[in-house]
LUMDOZA-436740 format. One record per residue: residue number from 1; z, x, y of N, C-alpha, C in turn. Coordinates in nm, 4 decimals, always signed. Layout:
NUM|Z|X|Y|Z|X|Y|Z|X|Y
...
END
This chain:
1|-5.8394|+1.8072|+0.5807|-5.8657|+1.6994|+0.6206|-6.0083|+1.6722|+0.5782
2|-5.9938|+1.5513|+0.5734|-6.1407|+1.4813|+0.5222|-6.2042|+1.4134|+0.6184
3|-6.3229|+1.4743|+0.6467|-6.4400|+1.3997|+0.7961|-6.4589|+1.2832|+0.7946
4|-6.4947|+1.2483|+0.7051|-6.5485|+1.1097|+0.6560|-6.4143|+0.9929|+0.7175
5|-6.2942|+1.0409|+0.7011|-6.1865|+0.9831|+0.6838|-6.1386|+0.9766|+0.8642
6|-6.1811|+1.0971|+0.9275|-6.1603|+1.0903|+1.0737|-6.2415|+1.0657|+1.1279
7|-6.3654|+1.0232|+1.0697|-6.4816|+0.9927|+1.1662|-6.4790|+0.8215|+1.1808
8|-6.4187|+0.7698|+1.0438|-6.3502|+0.6377|+1.0455|-6.2514|+0.5689|+1.1650
9|-6.1202|+0.6920|+1.1365|-6.0425|+0.6839|+1.2264|-6.0536|+0.7077|+1.3909
10|-6.1492|+0.7928|+1.4383|-6.1518|+0.8119|+1.5786|-6.0598|+0.8383|+1.6531
11|-6.0480|+0.7650|+1.7741|-5.9177|+0.8493|+1.8429|-5.7799|+0.7687|+1.7866
12|-5.8010|+0.6889|+1.7062|-5.6730|+0.6370|+1.6616|-5.6287|+0.7306|+1.5878
13|-5.6729|+0.8546|+1.5420|-5.5930|+0.9260|+1.4292|-5.5093|+1.0056|+1.4633
14|-5.5001|+1.0064|+1.6658|-5.3981|+1.0854|+1.7490|-5.3009|+1.0309|+1.7501
15|-5.2228|+0.8889|+1.7026|-5.1723|+0.7632|+1.7254|-5.0230|+0.8667|+1.7428
16|-4.8973|+0.8347|+1.8100|-4.8102|+0.8990|+1.8178|-4.7364|+0.8653|+1.6610
17|-4.7278|+0.7595|+1.6118|-4.6340|+0.6750|+1.4916|-4.7592|+0.6447|+1.3919
18|-4.7953|+0.6815|+1.2716|-4.8831|+0.6190|+1.1744|-4.7820|+0.5953|+1.0450
19|-4.7942|+0.4523|+1.0256|-4.7364|+0.4254|+0.9034|-4.9005|+0.3683|+0.7831
20|-4.8429|+0.4571|+0.6463|-4.9468|+0.4390|+0.5461|-4.8748|+0.3293|+0.4668
21|-4.9433|+0.2281|+0.4382|-4.8713|+0.1123|+0.3817|-4.9345|+0.1261|+0.2154
22|-4.8802|+0.1245|+0.1528|-4.9270|+0.1609|-0.0212|-4.8929|+0.0398|-0.0785
23|-4.9992|-0.0535|-0.0918|-4.9899|-0.1658|-0.1922|-5.0028|-0.1972|-0.3180
24|-5.1007|-0.0789|-0.3552|-5.1159|-0.0220|-0.4791|-5.0505|+0.0974|-0.5142
25|-4.9961|+0.1081|-0.6291|-4.9219|+0.2208|-0.6651|-4.9906|+0.3445|-0.6619
26|-4.9394|+0.4548|-0.5869|-4.9821|+0.5877|-0.5975|-5.1478|+0.5824|-0.5087
27|-5.1825|+0.5175|-0.4492|-5.3011|+0.5360|-0.3632|-5.3005|+0.6081|-0.2326
28|-5.1927|+0.5861|-0.2033|-5.1766|+0.6333|-0.0252|-5.1654|+0.7674|-0.0357
29|-5.1524|+0.8521|-0.1433|-5.1043|+0.9932|-0.1405|-5.2265|+1.1148|-0.0567
30|-5.3235|+1.0635|-0.0646|-5.4868|+1.1398|+0.0085|-5.4296|+1.1215|+0.1683
31|-5.3852|+1.0115|+0.1945|-5.4010|+0.9911|+0.3736|-5.2769|+1.0599|+0.3712
32|-5.1335|+1.1192|+0.3434|-5.0446|+1.1878|+0.4014|-5.1102|+1.3215|+0.3664
33|-5.1840|+1.3602|+0.2808|-5.2948|+1.5152|+0.2793|-5.3502|+1.5165|+0.3597
34|-5.4182|+1.4246|+0.4314|-5.5189|+1.4249|+0.5492|-5.4642|+1.4670|+0.6647
35|-5.3106|+1.3516|+0.6628|-5.2695|+1.4175|+0.8206|-5.2029|+1.5690|+0.8258
36|-5.1425|+1.6091|+0.7124|-5.0849|+1.7134|+0.6676|-5.1728|+1.8309|+0.6870
37|-5.2871|+1.8174|+0.6620|-5.3937|+1.9074|+0.6826|-5.4479|+1.8974|+0.8261
38|-5.4960|+1.7988|+0.9032|-5.5221|+1.7762|+1.0255|-5.4289|+1.8574|+1.1046
39|-5.2732|+1.8241|+1.0835|-5.1779|+1.8764|+1.1935|-5.2126|+2.0662|+1.1886
40|-5.1859|+2.1020|+1.0430|-5.2547|+2.2330|+1.0307|-5.3770|+2.2943|+1.1032
41|-5.4774|+2.2510|+1.0852|-5.5892|+2.2854|+1.1485|-5.5956|+2.2687|+1.2551
42|-5.4739|+2.1935|+1.3429|-5.5076|+2.1500|+1.4615|-5.4008|+2.2310|+1.5641
43|-5.3313|+2.3549|+1.4509|-5.2248|+2.4343|+1.4970|-5.0817|+2.4134|+1.5630
44|-5.0790|+2.2668|+1.4819|-4.9535|+2.2537|+1.4834|-4.8421|+2.2928|+1.4119
45|-4.6937|+2.2984|+1.4251|-4.6497|+2.3012|+1.3280|-4.5722|+2.1908|+1.2348
46|-4.5484|+2.2143|+1.1450|-4.5558|+2.0701|+1.0716|-4.4493|+2.0944|+0.9703
47|-4.3511|+1.9551|+0.9638|-4.2554|+1.9377|+0.8704|-4.2875|+1.8255|+0.7765
48|-4.2316|+1.8355|+0.6440|-4.2515|+1.7467|+0.5424|-4.1363|+1.7291|+0.4761
49|-4.1009|+1.5895|+0.4512|-4.0010|+1.5577|+0.4025|-4.0221|+1.5023|+0.2931
50|-4.0271|+1.5682|+0.1754|-4.0498|+1.5167|+0.0328|-3.9926|+1.4640|-0.0272
51|-3.9836|+1.3340|-0.0310|-3.8944|+1.2254|-0.1537|-3.9367|+1.2088|-0.2863
52|-4.1028|+1.2024|-0.2890|-4.1054|+1.1476|-0.3735|-4.1893|+1.2849|-0.4824
53|-4.2748|+1.3749|-0.4247|-4.3444|+1.5035|-0.5020|-4.2887|+1.6194|-0.4293
54|-4.2832|+1.7232|-0.4982|-4.2430|+1.8566|-0.4867|-4.3256|+1.9322|-0.4303
55|-4.2900|+2.0773|-0.3578|-4.3376|+2.1253|-0.2680|-4.4661|+2.1498|-0.3695
56|-4.4437|+2.2181|-0.5088|-4.5412|+2.2481|-0.5723|-4.6847|+2.1759|-0.5923
57|-4.6458|+2.0561|-0.5848|-4.7328|+1.9313|-0.5729|-4.8440|+1.9096|-0.4687
58|-4.7555|+1.9946|-0.3428|-4.8414|+1.9993|-0.2082|-4.8960|+2.1249|-0.2190
59|-4.8446|+2.1937|-0.2683|-4.9103|+2.3303|-0.2307|-5.0123|+2.3424|-0.3164
60|-5.0415|+2.2518|-0.4676|-5.1795|+2.2607|-0.5514|-5.2877|+2.1709|-0.4516
61|-5.2481|+2.1039|-0.4239|-5.3571|+2.0345|-0.3350|-5.3701|+2.0873|-0.2000
62|-5.3064|+2.1211|-0.1457|-5.3607|+2.1903|-0.0143|-5.4258|+2.3376|-0.0488
63|-5.4019|+2.4095|-0.1500|-5.5368|+2.4861|-0.1940|-5.6645|+2.4555|-0.2225
64|-5.6733|+2.3183|-0.2378|-5.8305|+2.2506|-0.2994|-5.8598|+2.2435|-0.1314
65|-5.7705|+2.2040|-0.0581|-5.8322|+2.1615|+0.0842|-5.7923|+2.2811|+0.1964
66|-5.8360|+2.3870|+0.1636|-5.8418|+2.5653|+0.2202|-5.6793|+2.5979|+0.2937
67|-5.5758|+2.5305|+0.2372|-5.4504|+2.5597|+0.2798|-5.3473|+2.6292|+0.1782
68|-5.3122|+2.7654|+0.2088|-5.1883|+2.8230|+0.1210|-5.0890|+2.7698|+0.1929
69|-4.9741|+2.6975|+0.1316|-4.8714|+2.6138|+0.2060|-4.7900|+2.7393|+0.1708
70|-4.7929|+2.8222|+0.0470|-4.6881|+2.8971|+0.0298|-4.6750|+3.0221|+0.1576
71|-4.7960|+3.0579|+0.2103|-4.7853|+3.1360|+0.3110|-4.7401|+3.0908|+0.4528
72|-4.7912|+2.9242|+0.4532|-4.7720|+2.8738|+0.5771|-4.6219|+2.8441|+0.6437
73|-4.5443|+2.8291|+0.4767|-4.4317|+2.8400|+0.4695|-4.3779|+2.9291|+0.5420
74|-4.4084|+3.0322|+0.4746|-4.3259|+3.1690|+0.5111|-4.3428|+3.2167|+0.6583
75|-4.4519|+3.2069|+0.6931|-4.4924|+3.2134|+0.8500|-4.4508|+3.1251|+0.9443
76|-4.3887|+3.0017|+0.8990|-4.2716|+2.9280|+0.9648|-4.3983|+2.8076|+1.0169
77|-4.4895|+2.8212|+0.9589|-4.5734|+2.6794|+1.0318|-4.6155|+2.5557|+0.9720
78|-4.5121|+2.5510|+0.8218|-4.4743|+2.4389|+0.7722|-4.3541|+2.4613|+0.6930
79|-4.2948|+2.3566|+0.7879|-4.1646|+2.3555|+0.6695|-4.1142|+2.2021|+0.5920
80|-4.0721|+2.2437|+0.4781|-4.0892|+2.1488|+0.3440|-3.9703|+2.1165|+0.3295
81|-3.8961|+2.0275|+0.3465|-3.7704|+1.9676|+0.3061|-3.7723|+1.9167|+0.1618
82|-3.7067|+1.9746|+0.0660|-3.6968|+1.9164|-0.0592|-3.6250|+1.8141|-0.0936
83|-3.6512|+1.6956|-0.0728|-3.5445|+1.5908|-0.1047|-3.5706|+1.5624|-0.2673
84|-3.6742|+1.5875|-0.2939|-3.6980|+1.5339|-0.4125|-3.5978|+1.6426|-0.5161
85|-3.6260|+1.7541|-0.4838|-3.5379|+1.8551|-0.5832|-3.3579|+1.8027|-0.5494
86|-3.3432|+1.7851|-0.4259|-3.2165|+1.7352|-0.4417|-3.1731|+1.6332|-0.4812
87|-3.2424|+1.5375|-0.5107|-3.2145|+1.4478|-0.6063|-3.1895|+1.4420|-0.7541
88|-3.2394|+1.5514|-0.7901|-3.2918|+1.5662|-0.9314|-3.1447|+1.6620|-0.9609
89|-3.1519|+1.7117|-0.8388|-2.9652|+1.8228|-0.8765|-2.8638|+1.7218|-0.8544
90|-2.8862|+1.5996|-0.8268|-2.7550|+1.5245|-0.7925|-2.6803|+1.5264|-0.6824
91|-2.6888|+1.6463|-0.5971|-2.6352|+1.6630|-0.4533|-2.6962|+1.5996|-0.3452
92|-2.6208|+1.6592|-0.2134|-2.6844|+1.5739|-0.1013|-2.6688|+1.4504|-0.0440
93|-2.7130|+1.4146|+0.0468|-2.7007|+1.2842|+0.1428|-2.8181|+1.1807|+0.0577
94|-2.8898|+1.2619|-0.0420|-3.0137|+1.1279|-0.0464|-2.9245|+1.0757|-0.1819
95|-2.8469|+1.1204|-0.2441|-2.7960|+1.0568|-0.3829|-2.7326|+0.9847|-0.3509
96|-2.6490|+0.9871|-0.2598|-2.5164|+0.8685|-0.2284|-2.5764|+0.7108|-0.1361
97|-2.6270|+0.6564|-0.2414|-2.7006|+0.4883|-0.1823|-2.5516|+0.4339|-0.1470
98|-2.5571|+0.3098|-0.2024|-2.4254|+0.1925|-0.1839|-2.4540|+0.1004|-0.0564
99|-2.5507|+0.0761|-0.0083|-2.6399|-0.0103|+0.0570|-2.5643|-0.0289|+0.2261
100|-2.4470|+0.0856|+0.2501|-2.3992|+0.0870|+0.4039|-2.5311|+0.1455|+0.4533
101|-2.5212|+0.1044|+0.6063|-2.6243|+0.0964|+0.7190|-2.5952|+0.2361|+0.7848
102|-2.5176|+0.2771|+0.7379|-2.5184|+0.4200|+0.7980|-2.5255|+0.5382|+0.6439
103|-2.5944|+0.5052|+0.5621|-2.5294|+0.5835|+0.4115|-2.6756|+0.6877|+0.4536
104|-2.7565|+0.7042|+0.5533|-2.8451|+0.7955|+0.5743|-2.8349|+0.8750|+0.7087
105|-2.7343|+0.8587|+0.7697|-2.7019|+0.9742|+0.9050|-2.7284|+1.0756|+0.8565
106|-2.6750|+1.1265|+0.7211|-2.6802|+1.2863|+0.6993|-2.7909|+1.3119|+0.6577
107|-2.8913|+1.2435|+0.6501|-3.0182|+1.2721|+0.6272|-3.0774|+1.2838|+0.7303
108|-3.0701|+1.1821|+0.8390|-3.1235|+1.2348|+0.9564|-3.0637|+1.3460|+1.0213
109|-2.9542|+1.3720|+1.0156|-2.9122|+1.4919|+1.1007|-2.9987|+1.6175|+1.0511
110|-3.0032|+1.6092|+0.9116|-3.1003|+1.7291|+0.8395|-3.1889|+1.7431|+0.8809
111|-3.2661|+1.6076|+0.8697|-3.4028|+1.6050|+0.9357|-3.4230|+1.6652|+1.0812
112|-3.3286|+1.6171|+1.1652|-3.3638|+1.6511|+1.3092|-3.3660|+1.8102|+1.3233
113|-3.2449|+1.8555|+1.2459|-3.1919|+2.0006|+1.2362|-3.3221|+2.0606|+1.2180
114|-3.3903|+2.0469|+1.0446|-3.4847|+2.1039|+0.9762|-3.5995|+2.1344|+1.0872
115|-3.6383|+2.0043|+1.1684|-3.7967|+1.9709|+1.2055|-3.7881|+2.0274|+1.3683
116|-3.6787|+2.0922|+1.4088|-3.6866|+2.1299|+1.5484|-3.7935|+2.2057|+1.5470
117|-3.8706|+2.1800|+1.6377|-4.0046|+2.2843|+1.6748|-4.1287|+2.2069|+1.6302
118|-4.1017|+2.1165|+1.5410|-4.2590|+2.1065|+1.4944|-4.3019|+1.9776|+1.6070
119|-4.4384|+1.9940|+1.5770|-4.5174|+1.8811|+1.6246|-4.5324|+1.7647|+1.5494
120|-4.5965|+1.7862|+1.4364|-4.5929|+1.6876|+1.3347|-4.4566|+1.6912|+1.2537
121|-4.4362|+1.5502|+1.1950|-4.3495|+1.4949|+1.1301|-4.3591|+1.3978|+1.0143
122|-4.4020|+1.4543|+0.8592|-4.4345|+1.3446|+0.7574|-4.3184|+1.2795|+0.6658
123|-4.3100|+1.2007|+0.6166|-4.2211|+1.1590|+0.5391|-4.3481|+1.0590|+0.4285
124|-4.2477|+1.1340|+0.2955|-4.3432|+1.0813|+0.1427|-4.1967|+1.0871|+0.0925
125|-4.1737|+0.9543|+0.0234|-4.2359|+0.8161|+0.0372|-4.0834|+0.7053|+0.0850
126|-4.0793|+0.6608|+0.2171|-3.9631|+0.5858|+0.2165|-3.9225|+0.4751|+0.1416
127|-3.9823|+0.4551|+0.0131|-3.9437|+0.3447|-0.0677|-3.8398|+0.4065|-0.1363
128|-3.8892|+0.5385|-0.1654|-3.8142|+0.6341|-0.2612|-3.6467|+0.6101|-0.2523
129|-3.6244|+0.6033|-0.1174|-3.4289|+0.5837|-0.0512|-3.4187|+0.4755|-0.1009
130|-3.4764|+0.3153|-0.0636|-3.4699|+0.2005|-0.1403|-3.4366|+0.2656|-0.3160
131|-3.5207|+0.3095|-0.3592|-3.4697|+0.2884|-0.5047|-3.3967|+0.4030|-0.5357
132|-3.3472|+0.4631|-0.4406|-3.2144|+0.5259|-0.4970|-3.0912|+0.4863|-0.4545
133|-3.1037|+0.3439|-0.3768|-2.9675|+0.2621|-0.3840|-2.9235|+0.2503|-0.2391
134|-3.0167|+0.2993|-0.1507|-3.0117|+0.2717|+0.0156|-3.0579|+0.1432|+0.0244
135|-2.9852|+0.0608|+0.1890|-3.0386|-0.0729|+0.1805|-3.1393|-0.0496|+0.2471
136|-3.2439|-0.1514|+0.2741|-3.3154|-0.1481|+0.3556|-3.2879|-0.1377|+0.4978
137|-3.1977|-0.1769|+0.5461|-3.1188|-0.1905|+0.6562|-3.0769|-0.0318|+0.7331
138|-3.0284|+0.0478|+0.6080|-3.0452|+0.1926|+0.6127|-3.1499|+0.2853|+0.6594
139|-3.2816|+0.2117|+0.5752|-3.3688|+0.3039|+0.6290|-3.4748|+0.2507|+0.7591
140|-3.4173|+0.1124|+0.7919|-3.4917|+0.0770|+0.9176|-3.3886|+0.1663|+1.0490
141|-3.2614|+0.1491|+1.0313|-3.2138|+0.2642|+1.1230|-3.2364|+0.3934|+1.1463
142|-3.2721|+0.4505|+0.9882|-3.3264|+0.5892|+0.9762|-3.4674|+0.6058|+1.0825
143|-3.5605|+0.4893|+1.0433|-3.6582|+0.5093|+1.0989|-3.7273|+0.4418|+1.2687
144|-3.5746|+0.3853|+1.2974|-3.5415|+0.3953|+1.4641|-3.4773|+0.5138|+1.4904
145|-3.4106|+0.5710|+1.4846|-3.3694|+0.6730|+1.4916|-3.4618|+0.7957|+1.4571
146|-3.5661|+0.8039|+1.3875|-3.6516|+0.9309|+1.3921|-3.7450|+0.8818|+1.4903
147|-3.7750|+0.7842|+1.5022|-3.8904|+0.7242|+1.6189|-3.8699|+0.7824|+1.7358
148|-3.7692|+0.7367|+1.7538|-3.6736|+0.7306|+1.9078|-3.6583|+0.9024|+1.9229
149|-3.6339|+0.9808|+1.8694|-3.6078|+1.1105|+1.8426|-3.7545|+1.2096|+1.8738
150|-3.8262|+1.1694|+1.7594|-3.9431|+1.2314|+1.7997|-4.0164|+1.1798|+1.9263
151|-4.0158|+1.0895|+1.9669|-4.1054|+0.9875|+2.0585|-4.0667|+1.0888|+2.2041
152|-3.9285|+1.1213|+2.1803|-3.9071|+1.1633|+2.3313|-3.9490|+1.2887|+2.3676
153|-3.9836|+1.3967|+2.2537|-4.0271|+1.5124|+2.2821|-4.1493|+1.5105|+2.1973
154|-4.2375|+1.4012|+2.2258|-4.3712|+1.4427|+2.2084|-4.4037|+1.4592|+2.0389
155|-4.3211|+1.4302|+1.9654|-4.3709|+1.4774|+1.8631|-4.4409|+1.3337|+1.7654
156|-4.5152|+1.3954|+1.6640|-4.6232|+1.2657|+1.6064|-4.5258|+1.2498|+1.4612
157|-4.4957|+1.1174|+1.3869|-4.4468|+1.0808|+1.2989|-4.5452|+1.0282|+1.1824
158|-4.5418|+1.0530|+1.0994|-4.6540|+0.9947|+0.9736|-4.5566|+0.9401|+0.8752
159|-4.5893|+0.8211|+0.8029|-4.4941|+0.7720|+0.7447|-4.5565|+0.7083|+0.6274
160|-4.5446|+0.7283|+0.5095|-4.5691|+0.6638|+0.3931|-4.4769|+0.5644|+0.3147
161|-4.5108|+0.4423|+0.2885|-4.4586|+0.3297|+0.2508|-4.4666|+0.2590|+0.1076
162|-4.4234|+0.2753|+0.0226|-4.4669|+0.1878|-0.0858|-4.4037|+0.0638|-0.0721
163|-4.4991|-0.0682|-0.1280|-4.4388|-0.2152|-0.1396|-4.3700|-0.1919|-0.2767
164|-4.2576|-0.2331|-0.2935|-4.1828|-0.3170|-0.3958|-4.1583|-0.4521|-0.4322
165|-4.2172|-0.4765|-0.5523|-4.1545|-0.6047|-0.5518|-4.0130|-0.6568|-0.5862
166|-4.0350|-0.7583|-0.5577|-3.8844|-0.8419|-0.5767|-3.7777|-0.7571|-0.4803
167|-3.8697|-0.7269|-0.3456|-3.7692|-0.6722|-0.2473|-3.8005|-0.7096|-0.1110
168|-3.7892|-0.8520|-0.0787|-3.8626|-0.9052|+0.0069|-3.7546|-0.8216|+0.1499
169|-3.6796|-0.8008|+0.1727|-3.6352|-0.7249|+0.2520|-3.6800|-0.5927|+0.2855
170|-3.7041|-0.5246|+0.1578|-3.7801|-0.3944|+0.2211|-3.9012|-0.4280|+0.2922
171|-3.9738|-0.5656|+0.2347|-4.1065|-0.5773|+0.2819|-4.1061|-0.6094|+0.4730
172|-3.9979|-0.7049|+0.4624|-3.9485|-0.6619|+0.6379|-3.9448|-0.5574|+0.6606
173|-3.8765|-0.4452|+0.6562|-3.8860|-0.3189|+0.7342|-3.9889|-0.2835|+0.7355
174|-4.0714|-0.2834|+0.6051|-4.2786|-0.2171|+0.6271|-4.2995|-0.2809|+0.7160
175|-4.3106|-0.4202|+0.7426|-4.3339|-0.4956|+0.8623|-4.3460|-0.4584|+0.9738
176|-4.1953|-0.4764|+1.0228|-4.1203|-0.3773|+1.1197|-4.1994|-0.2399|+1.1578
177|-4.2206|-0.1764|+1.0621|-4.2602|-0.0521|+1.1114|-4.4034|-0.0677|+1.1485
178|-4.4513|-0.1549|+1.1186|-4.6308|-0.1470|+1.1285|-4.5961|-0.2195|+1.2495
179|-4.5586|-0.2813|+1.2898|-4.5531|-0.3214|+1.4536|-4.5326|-0.2227|+1.5600
180|-4.4561|-0.1363|+1.5127|-4.4462|-0.0290|+1.6034|-4.5061|+0.1116|+1.6131
181|-4.6209|+0.0736|+1.5336|-4.6824|+0.1913|+1.4728|-4.8217|+0.2044|+1.5614
182|-4.8641|+0.3438|+1.6029|-4.9917|+0.2904|+1.6988|-5.1416|+0.3061|+1.6091
183|-5.1109|+0.3390|+1.4344|-5.2581|+0.3301|+1.3560|-5.1317|+0.2775|+1.2263
184|-5.2088|+0.1549|+1.1575|-5.1953|+0.1373|+1.0046|-5.2598|+0.1632|+0.9349
185|-5.2281|+0.2194|+0.8144|-5.3278|+0.2339|+0.7186|-5.2811|+0.1830|+0.5966
186|-5.3790|+0.0735|+0.5666|-5.2783|-0.0154|+0.4197|-5.4021|+0.0354|+0.2990
187|-5.3494|+0.0672|+0.1990|-5.4222|+0.0826|+0.0658|-5.3976|-0.0255|-0.0352
188|-5.4851|-0.0654|-0.0938|-5.4756|-0.1774|-0.1778|-5.5740|-0.1666|-0.2941
189|-5.5455|-0.2271|-0.4062|-5.6481|-0.1960|-0.5677|-5.7675|-0.2939|-0.4713
190|-5.8936|-0.2519|-0.5593|-6.0024|-0.3855|-0.5208|-6.0039|-0.4891|-0.5965
191|-6.0255|-0.5838|-0.5299|-6.0286|-0.7299|-0.5443|-6.0615|-0.7440|-0.6319
192|-6.1768|-0.7011|-0.6786|-6.2583|-0.7000|-0.7826|-6.2263|-0.6724|-0.9133
193|-6.1320|-0.5886|-0.9080|-6.0568|-0.5342|-1.0262|-6.1257|-0.3751|-1.0242
194|-6.0958|-0.2576|-1.1376|-6.1185|-0.1544|-1.1752|-6.2463|-0.1069|-1.1592
195|-6.2653|+0.0285|-1.1108|-6.4256|+0.0895|-1.0798|-6.3757|+0.1928|-1.0860
196|-6.4647|+0.3010|-1.1976|-6.4407|+0.4239|-1.2042|-6.5171|+0.4656|-1.0501
197|-6.6162|+0.4404|-0.9923|-6.6629|+0.5038|-0.8555|-6.5780|+0.4190|-0.7301
198|-6.4855|+0.3438|-0.7306|-6.4404|+0.2819|-0.5934|-6.3008|+0.3468|-0.6454
199|-6.2090|+0.4124|-0.5719|-6.0540|+0.4172|-0.5908|-5.9817|+0.3056|-0.5483
200|-6.0774|+0.2507|-0.4341|-5.9833|+0.1162|-0.3552|-5.9959|+0.1124|-0.2121
201|-5.8978|+0.0291|-0.1381|-5.9267|-0.0445|-0.0494|-5.8839|+0.0009|+0.0424
202|-5.9243|+0.0210|+0.1826|-5.8523|+0.0783|+0.3305|-5.8745|-0.0162|+0.4082
203|-5.7670|-0.0961|+0.4659|-5.7475|-0.1729|+0.6074|-5.7235|-0.0513|+0.7249
204|-5.7684|-0.0582|+0.7909|-5.7185|+0.0256|+0.9362|-5.7197|-0.0434|+1.0546
205|-5.5815|-0.0412|+1.0983|-5.5245|-0.1235|+1.2116|-5.4867|-0.0656|+1.3211
206|-5.5127|-0.0859|+1.4541|-5.4459|-0.0638|+1.5495|-5.3740|-0.1556|+1.6170
207|-5.3123|-0.1589|+1.7617|-5.2947|-0.2553|+1.8427|-5.3644|-0.3069|+1.8977
208|-5.4905|-0.2732|+1.9119|-5.5705|-0.2971|+2.0195|-5.7007|-0.3527|+1.9440
209|-5.6916|-0.3602|+1.8253|-5.7937|-0.3939|+1.7864|-5.7733|-0.4756|+1.6484
210|-5.8622|-0.5408|+1.5967|-5.8724|-0.6062|+1.4785|-5.8768|-0.5248|+1.3366
211|-5.8041|-0.5627|+1.2361|-5.8174|-0.4608|+1.1409|-5.9926|-0.4258|+1.0888
212|-5.9613|-0.3419|+1.0277|-6.1400|-0.3046|+1.0085|-6.0898|-0.2521|+0.8326
213|-6.1918|-0.3262|+0.7331|-6.1769|-0.2442|+0.5973|-6.2986|-0.1913|+0.5248
214|-6.2752|-0.0920|+0.4521|-6.3577|+0.0258|+0.3846|-6.2947|-0.0131|+0.2427
215|-6.4084|+0.0912|+0.1479|-6.3549|+0.1233|+0.0524|-6.3505|+0.2824|+0.0398
216|-6.2624|+0.3181|-0.0528|-6.2720|+0.4785|-0.0542|-6.2871|+0.5361|-0.2105
217|-6.3137|+0.6395|-0.1854|-6.3554|+0.6645|-0.3377|-6.2692|+0.8479|-0.3339
218|-6.1378|+0.8997|-0.3691|-6.0969|+0.9951|-0.3767|-6.1683|+1.0750|-0.4812
219|-6.2013|+1.1881|-0.4710|-6.2979|+1.3141|-0.4970|-6.1769|+1.4793|-0.5241
220|-6.2604|+1.5520|-0.5891|-6.1887|+1.6684|-0.5915|-6.1378|+1.7511|-0.4877
221|-6.2076|+1.7146|-0.3853|-6.2015|+1.8104|-0.2614|-6.1905|+1.7389|-0.1280
222|-6.2503|+1.5752|-0.1516|-6.2678|+1.5624|-0.0651|-6.2285|+1.3788|-0.0576
223|-6.2321|+1.2989|-0.0017|-6.2511|+1.1598|-0.0049|-6.3733|+1.0840|+0.0926
224|-6.4413|+1.0031|+0.0105|-6.5327|+0.9373|+0.0701|-6.5392|+0.7947|+0.1315
225|-6.5312|+0.7171|+0.2382|-6.4906|+0.6117|+0.2906|-6.6504|+0.5555|+0.3037
226|-6.6383|+0.4596|+0.2894|-6.7842|+0.3453|+0.3254|-6.7311|+0.2175|+0.3389
227|-6.8355|+0.1392|+0.3830|-6.8052|-0.0093|+0.4270|-6.8475|-0.0995|+0.2751
228|-6.7377|-0.2045|+0.2514|-6.7889|-0.2503|+0.1373|-6.8914|-0.3121|+0.0823
229|-6.9459|-0.3517|+0.0090|-7.0463|-0.3875|-0.0106|-7.1543|-0.2875|-0.0627
230|-7.1525|-0.1490|-0.0003|-7.2322|-0.0495|-0.0302|-7.2694|+0.0661|-0.1141
231|-7.1574|-0.0005|-0.2302|-7.1216|+0.1139|-0.3399|-7.2022|+0.0184|-0.4488
232|-7.3058|+0.0054|-0.5198|-7.3517|-0.0828|-0.6695|-7.2508|-0.0690|-0.7560
233|-7.1083|+0.0098|-0.7501|-7.0107|+0.0090|-0.8842|-6.9099|-0.1484|-0.8296
234|-6.9586|-0.2164|-0.6947|-6.8458|-0.2794|-0.6890|-6.9119|-0.4015|-0.6283
235|-6.8972|-0.5319|-0.7136|-6.9943|-0.6431|-0.6539|-6.9820|-0.7021|-0.5551
END
């Protein structure tokens, strides 16, 4: 968990549905690790659907944040669903795209069964399903079902979704997911270009307040969040 980020999010950090919109490639992963760490530190049982990164990646980052995910998984505190490994091995429900709206029903059933008893469910990264050939409408149906199922039992849903160039239908699904969320975090590149001192910009939005904009810097074991204009590295 990153203290500065928690301070910025305030009470909104506890929203039931959180959407992490990644407008800049590979920039929003730190947010998912933040919510994973926050769930574990809060005593929750956490489920992760790993579509983009392996368990080994999460474990290495977790050690930097003070969590041994191998031991937590053995204890049942963490449940990691190896979606990426299933894709690489060429089997299971994830590898069968084709565009049908029901193409992800098998994945939905797997997640519901594996996440039983978990108070926090994290999905990384929804855009991978589209890249695997599943239609945006199929992903939208999956999201609707997960939100309804988890909301009915008071569990929290955290979604990471990268925007894809040339996929307007997918952009509409991401926009709809944001409308249904209690907290939206949007990560973008700096408008002024690349900086070694600032990793990107972060927009924080809730249904009850206008968006607030910040800059952030990802460091080895933490993330610094600060208002635009307070870093000499960015004009």
